[in-house]
C-alpha positions as CSV (number, residue, x, y, z in Angstrom):
1,M,23.3,-0.5,-17.1
2,K,19.9,-0.1,-15.2
3,F,19.3,3.1,-13.4
4,I,17.9,3.6,-10.1
5,E,14.6,4.7,-9.7
6,P,13.5,7.3,-7.3
7,R,11.4,6.0,-4.2
8,N,9.2,9.3,-3.9
9,I,8.0,8.4,-0.6
10,N,5.9,10.7,1.2
11,A,6.3,9.1,4.4
12,D,4.7,10.3,7.8
13,K,5.3,8.9,11.3
14,V,2.2,7.2,12.5
15,D,1.1,6.2,15.9
16,W,-0.1,2.6,15.8
17,L,-0.1,0.0,18.5
18,I,1.2,-3.3,17.2
19,S,1.7,-6.6,19.1
20,E,5.2,-7.7,20.2
21,R,4.9,-10.9,18.0
22,I,4.2,-8.7,14.7
23,R,7.1,-6.2,15.7
24,A,9.3,-9.4,16.0
25,L,8.1,-10.7,12.6
26,V,8.6,-7.5,10.8
27,S,12.1,-7.1,12.2
28,Y,13.0,-10.6,11.3
29,Y,11.6,-10.3,7.9
30,A,13.4,-7.0,7.3
31,E,16.6,-8.8,8.4
32,Y,16.0,-11.6,6.0
33,T,15.2,-9.5,3.0
34,E,17.8,-6.8,3.8
35,Y,15.2,-4.0,3.6
36,T,14.2,-1.5,6.5
37,E,11.5,-2.4,8.6
38,S,9.6,0.6,7.4
39,D,10.1,-0.9,3.7
40,V,8.7,-4.4,4.7
41,V,5.5,-2.7,6.1
42,D,5.1,-0.4,3.2
43,Q,5.3,-3.3,0.8
44,L,3.4,-5.8,2.6
45,L,0.5,-3.1,3.0
46,H,0.7,-2.3,-0.4
47,N,-0.4,-5.8,-1.2
48,I,-3.9,-5.0,0.3
49,L,-4.8,-3.2,-3.1
50,E,-4.6,-6.8,-4.5
51,D,-7.9,-7.8,-2.4
52,E,-10.6,-7.7,-5.0
53,N,-13.3,-7.4,-2.3
54,F,-11.6,-4.3,-1.0
55,I,-11.5,-2.7,-4.6
56,E,-15.1,-3.5,-5.2
57,W,-16.0,-1.8,-1.9
58,I,-14.1,1.3,-2.7
59,K,-16.0,1.5,-6.2
60,N,-19.2,1.2,-4.6
61,K,-18.4,3.8,-2.1
62,R,-20.3,7.4,-2.7
63,N,-17.0,9.4,-3.1
64,N,-14.9,6.7,-4.7
65,K,-13.1,9.0,-7.3
66,R,-11.6,10.9,-4.2
67,I,-10.4,7.6,-2.5
68,L,-9.1,6.0,-5.9
69,K,-7.2,9.2,-6.6
70,H,-5.7,9.1,-3.0
71,L,-4.6,5.4,-3.4
72,H,-3.3,6.2,-7.1
73,L,-5.9,4.1,-8.6
74,E,-7.4,6.4,-11.2
75,H,-7.3,3.7,-13.8
76,L,-10.4,2.1,-12.3
77,M,-12.3,5.2,-12.5
78,E,-11.8,5.1,-16.3
79,E,-12.6,1.1,-16.5
80,E,-15.9,2.1,-15.0
81,E,-16.6,4.8,-17.5
82,V,-15.8,2.8,-20.3
83,G,-17.7,-0.4,-19.0
């Protein structure tokens, strides 16, 4: 039996403007995946962390330790200290 993992979502409402087309896309994708629209947006935006150029940009920022901690990427700080 596999146990259910807690979601541990610290969600906040945001006030973003997105196009009607993107709202429809998220809505249909949520229907297709059987996730909520919020879950779809959260998971898709989480994929931004796979952008190597974005990660390099963060590493080169002056206060990168604060940013990495905020994004739960502390392991990247350790890699820089070792390497």
